[in-house]
N, C-alpha and C positions, 0 to 999 in steps of 0.2 A: 588606585589612581596611579598613572604611569608617570614615572619620573621624566620631567622634559624641561630642559634648559634652551633658552634661545642665545644664540652668540650672532653679534653684528659686527663684524670686523671692518674696519676702514683701512685702504690700501692705497698708497702714493702713487697710483697709475691708472690711467684711462685710456691714453692716447697710443699705446702698444696692445692692441686687442689679443695677440698671441700670449703676452705676459699674463694678462687677466685670465686667458682660458687655461694656463697653466697652474694659476691659484686656484682657480674654481676645480680644477680635475684633482688638485692636492685635497681639497675638502671632500670632494664626492668620492675618493678612494678610501673613505672610512664608510662602510656599508650600512653603519645603523643611522647615519646621519641623512637628514634630508634637506636639500638646499631649497629654499623658499624664494629667494629673490637675488637678482644680480643688477645693481644700477651704477652706470659710470657717467660721469661728467667730464667732458673734454676740458672745458674751461677750467675747472677746478683740478682738473688731472688726477681724478679720485675716484675709486670704485668703492661700493658699500655692498658686501655680501650679508644674506640673512640665512642662517642654517638652524636646525633644531634637532634635538636627540636626547637621548640619555646621557648623565653627566660625563662619564666615562669617555664615551665616543665624541662628544662635542668637544671635550678638552683636548682629544688627540687630533682631531680634525683641525682645530684651531692651530695647534703645534705645526701640524705638516703646512698648513697655508703661510703661517709666519716663516717656516723655514724657507719657502719657496720665494716669498717676497724679499727675504734677506738675500738669497742667490741671484734675483734677477733685477732688482730695483737699486738704483744708485742714486742717493740724494743730491750728490754735486752736481748730477746733470737733470735734476728734476726742477721744473717749473710749473706754477699753477696758482689759481687764485685762493685756494683753502689753506689755510695754516696748517703746518705739519712739521712732525719732528723725526718722524722714522718711515721706513718702507712699508712695514705693517705699525701703521700710525697709532690706532687706538683699537682695543679688543675687549667690549664689553659683555658681560653674561648678565642675562636675565631669567629669573626664576619664573617657569609657567606653569607646571603642575607637580606636586608631588615633593618638592625641593623648597628650601628657605632662602632668603637672601643671605644666610649665614652660611649655606651650603655653596652658594656662587661664590662669597669672599673666599673660602677655603679652596675652592677650584682655582681661583685667580691666583692665588699665592703659589699653588703647586705649578700652575702653568709658569708664572713669572720665574721661579726657581729654575725650573726647566730650560726655558729660553736664554736665561743668564748663563747657566752651566753649558750647556750644549750648542748653542749659537754664538755665545760671546756678547750678547747684545744687552745694553743697560735698559732696564725696566723700571717703570714708576707705577705704582697703585693709585687709583683714583676712585671717585664717589664712594659706596660703601666699603671698598676694600682699602681706601687712604689709610695711611699710617700717620700723616700730618694734616692737620685741620687745613691748612692752605693747599694742600693738593686734592681735596675733595673736587674742586672745581677744575676742568680739564684746561682751560683757557689759561691758568696759571701754570701749569706744567708746560704748556706750549708758548710760554712768553719767550720772545726772541727767535722763535721756530728753530729749524735745525741748524741754520748758520750762527745764531746765537748761543744756544746750547752746545754747541761744539767747543765753544772757548769756556764758557762758564762752567760746564761740568768738570773740568780740571782744576779749576780755581776759587770756584764758590762753593763752601760747604753747604748752602742751602739748596744746591742743584745736584747734589749726590743722588743717584738712584737708589730706590730700595732694594733691588738685586743687580748683580752685575757689575762690570767694570766702569770706572770713572772716565772713558774715553769712548767718543763717537767714532765709527767707522763710517763706510759709505751707507750702511741700511740704518744709520741713526739709532734712535732709541724707541722704544714701544712703550705704550702706556695700556696697562690691562686692569680692569676693575669689574666691579658688581653695581648692577643700577636698576630700578624700576623702568618698565617700558616707557619710550618716549616717541615723540612724534617729530621727524625731520621734514620739515616743510619750508618750501621757497616761494616769495612772491615776487612775480616780475611786474615791472612798472612800465607805464607808457613813455617812457624817457630813457635817454642814454646817460642821463646826468647821475654819475654815481654818488655825488653829494647829496643828493635827495634821498637815495636808498640809505645812505649812513646816517642821515639825520632823522629818518623815520625809526631806523634800527635803535637808536639811542634811546627814542620813544617809547618803544615797547619792551625793551630788555630791561630785566631786574636791577643789573647792576648799576644803571645809570637812571633809575627812579621809575621804571616801567613795571610790568607785569612780574608778579612772581612767577617762578618756574619758566621764564622765557629767556634764551640766550639769543642774540641777533646781531647779524653783521651785515654791512653793506657791500655789495660786490658789482662788478661789469660782468655781465655772463651773456653770451650770445647778441651782444650788442645792444644789451637792455640792462637798465639798473635793477639789480635783484635786492631784495631782503632776505637774508638767508636764516633761517631760524631753527633751533631745537626747542621744542616744548616738553619739558622734563616731568610735567606732571599735568597731563591734559585734563584730569577731573578738576582739579584746582583752578586752572586757569584754561578754560574752553578754547578749541580752535576758532569758533565763530567770534568769539569777543576779540580775538587778536587780530583776526581778518579784517572785522570793521573798523578797529582803531586803525590798521595799517589805509584802509579805505579813506577814513577822515583826514588822517594827517597827510596823505598823497594830495588830496583836494585843496590842502592849504597852499601846495605848491604848483596847482593848477594843473595836476596830471591824476591818472587813475591806475587801477590794476588791469594789467593787460592779461596776465593769467597767472595761475599757481601750479605747483607741483610737488608730489611727495619724492622723497629719498628713501627707498626702501619701503617698508610696510607700515600700515596703520592699524591699531587696535579698532574692530568695528564699532565699538562703543563710542569712540571719538567722532566718527562721521555720523553716527545715530544722534549724538548730542547736538552736532552742528545742524542735522535737518530738524531737530525739535524747535531749536532757537529760531532757525530763519522760517519755518512754518507755524510757528506757535502752537504746535502740539502739546498743549500743557497737560492732558490726561494720557499720554502715550505710554504703554507698557512694552518693554523689549520683546515680549513674546508675540507681539503684534507684526512683527518681521515675518514676512512668509517663509524665507529661507531658514531663520530661526527655528519656527515650529515644525518645519519639513524635517530638518535635520534631527530635532528632539524625537520626533515619531520614528524615523529611521533608526536610529539609536536604540529606540525601546524595542523595536520589531528585531533589531540583531542582538538583542540581549545584553547590550553595554550597559554597564551600571553607571547610572546618573547620580549627580550629587545627592545625598540624602537630604530630603526635606525636614523641616524641624519636626516634625511629627513622627517620622520614620527614625530620626536620630533618638527621641525619646522612646520608642517601640524598643530599639537596640539596647538604650541604657537600662530599660525596665526588664529585661530580659535575664534570664537565669544562667548568665554568663559571665565570667570574670572582666571581660572587657567588651565595649567601653565602659569605664567606671569614673571612680570621683576624680581623676585627674583629667580626663576628658572633659567631665560635667564643669571642672574648674574653667578650663578654658573655654567652653563653651558659654559658660556666664560672663567670663571677661568679655568676650566677643560682643555679647549683647550689651555689657556696660559700655564698651567704647562706642557702639552704634548710636546709643542715647547722647554721649557726649559729642560725639561728631553732628548729631541732629540738632542739637542746641547751639553748636557753632555754626552749622549751616543756616539756621533760622535768624542767626546775628548777621551773616554777610548779606549785604547789598540793602540793609535797612537804613535811612537816613538818621533815625533816631540814634543809631549805634556808629555813627560815620566815624568817631573819633576812636574807635577800638577795632575798626576792620582788619588791620595788620596782625592785630594779636589773635582775633577771631580765626583768620588764614590759617596761621601757624598751629593753633589748637585742632583746627579742622583736619589740617594735612596729618599731624602726628596721631589723632585719634583713628583715622583711617588706616594709617600704617598698622597700628596694633590691633586694631579689628582684624586685618589679614592676617597678621602673625599670629595672632590667638586662634582664629579660625583654622589655620595649619597646624597649630599645637592640639588640636583634638585629635587628629589622626597620628602626631607624633607621639603622643602619650600612648595610645594604643598599641604603636609599633615597638615603643621601649618595654611595655609590659610584655609582649609576645617574644622580645629578645631574650629577656629574664627567664620565661618558661623554657625557651630553646636551650639556655645555659644549663638549667638544672636537668634536662633529658640528655646530657652528653655522657658518654659511657664512662664508668669509673671501675674497670677491671684491673687496672695496674696503677702503680703509683706515679707514673708519668700522667696517665689519663686523668687521676684525681687531682694532681696539681694544676691540669690545664682546664679541668672543670671548674676548679675553684677560681682560677684566675678570670675565666669568662663570666662565671657569676657576679664576682667583684666588678668586673668591666660593665656588664650589662645592668646591674643594680645602681651603680653610680649614674649611668645615663638615665635610668628610669627616675632617678631623682632630680637629676639636672633638668628634666623638662618641665615638671612642675615648679621648680624652682625660678626658671626661666618665666613662667605663667606668673608666678608670684610677683617678680619684678616687673612685669608689665602692667599687673593690676595695680600695684603701689604708685606707678606712674600715671595711671588713668585716675586714679583719686586725685592726685595733684592737679591733672589737667581739669577735672570736674570742679574742683574750687577756682580755679582760674576762670573757667567760661560761666561758671554761676555768679561771681563777682563782677563780670563785665557784660554777659549777655543778654539776651532777648528776655525780658522777664517772663513773657508768656510762657516760656519753656523751662523756668527755673527748676519746677518739679522733675522734668524730664532728665535735666543734669543732675539733680540729686538722685533720682534713681537709678543713673548711670554709674554713680560713686557707691550705690548700695549694691549692685551686682559686682562692681569692682571688688569690693570688701568681701563679698561671698566668694569670689574667685581665689582671692589671697588667702582667705581662710581654708578652703577646701585644699587649694595648691600646697599650703602649710603641712596639712595632715599627711598629705602623699609624700612631701619632702621627708619628713620625720619617720614616716614608717619605713620608707626604702633605706634611709640611713640605719636605722636600728636593725635592718636585715643584713646589713653588709658583713661579710666575713671578716674585714678588718674596718671597725668602725671609725677608727682615727683618720681614714681619708674621707670621712663625712663631715668632720668638724668644720671645715671651710663653707661647706654648703649651708651648715645650720648658722654660722656665723652671718653669712649674706641674707640667709632668711631672716634673721632678726633684724638686721639692718634694714630690709624692706618693710618690715612691720612696724619698725620704729617711725620710718617716714609717712608710712600711711596712716598712723595715729596723729602725727602733726598734722597732716592735710585734713585729716576728718574734724579735728578741733577747729581748725581755720573754716572748714566748709560749715560747720554748725555755727558759728559766729555769722557767717555771710548770709546763711538762710534767714536767720534770725532778725538782722537788720534789714536785709533786701527784700525778703519774701514774707516775712512775718510768719515763717515756719519754724517752730521749735520742737526739738526732738522731746 
């Protein structure tokens, strides 16, 4: 699977196309990067680029684009509807394939350090890369915009950047982070009254009592009131649900939806979900999309490797080869457990009988899905870690220097081979806790599915634990593995407590006794 990261930087410029052209050229000067989209809004005076590529290339392209924006954009001369604190205002990284969110966080930190050191720009980290809880949300960092931050960064310790100087120049500050895919979506109303757009934004955004995973604000754009939104998890809060709520809220004020627009790109899944909702295609399958089936067929003809089906993975697991092995199986079992826990939470959502626990079920569902994704990725990560250990053992040992290097590489690779299943163990322990939570409040008709999810998570934890311990025992310097073993024991203790609680709940709620 190729390593691909998406970067969606936002620049505070749209009214000078020649400047935007220079920023785009900076991105395209990195040959391994592919520019997918360029979107400029004159009223917001803001441009959003979307490009993808392998991690190192994306990091370099992002730096070059930021450097060009710092050179060409003066925030003291900038005006626009959209809030901003920097010339290169926000630079998020999104894992697409072959990389994890943790990889994107590491990339964000490397880029932040480089921007601070080489460009002298204050940098704040947000979303998954945030170092402070209050900086997870971008709007908190942007509070007061460039003009307000210019004063506070020098006087308020809470506004100190994560990297770089505590002083703003004309290029302002930059926010860098790692996040899941989002949908930037604007709805234009049949009115120029921006107060209506602001009222609707309050109704739909999470921070003021609306939908989870929706950020919204009201603006006047192109002579129309606009509800501008970011849907940060379109799976948990579907696009169609938000649009219909805006339509109904607008009707209260005697207006309607004039049109809507995308900023940048949207995952196909989000549009398919909206189409399914509006057309009520309850039995729809993703492979019923003509283009999807066509691309799959073409990829197969070209010999491109497709994601392994469950039976294919089991065939690989049964083969007389050292990888995939027990660590991969542990991650796979954990992913199945996460899927069942998400299933029970999903069957609880939208049910009148469980109206009082909707918010809790939604949070559990979201976390279970995040863990399912991470555990699925860990299947490949475990194989890769094992291959790195084998490669280290194959290093030459013809001289003392080579022997020392080989020993160091074996130590490094074996530690990583222990860390991957340790991470799986931690996720498995968390899944057992989530299973206890959803079994306690969720849909009784799916209680055995939630319990089965916990059982699979326990299997994942046990198998992962074996793999942590065997790798630690193989370390040339075993003392380096002691912190890993302590962490593993903490996960096992947490899991035991959650399992005891789960058994009590199953006995009381479901009449299921172990």
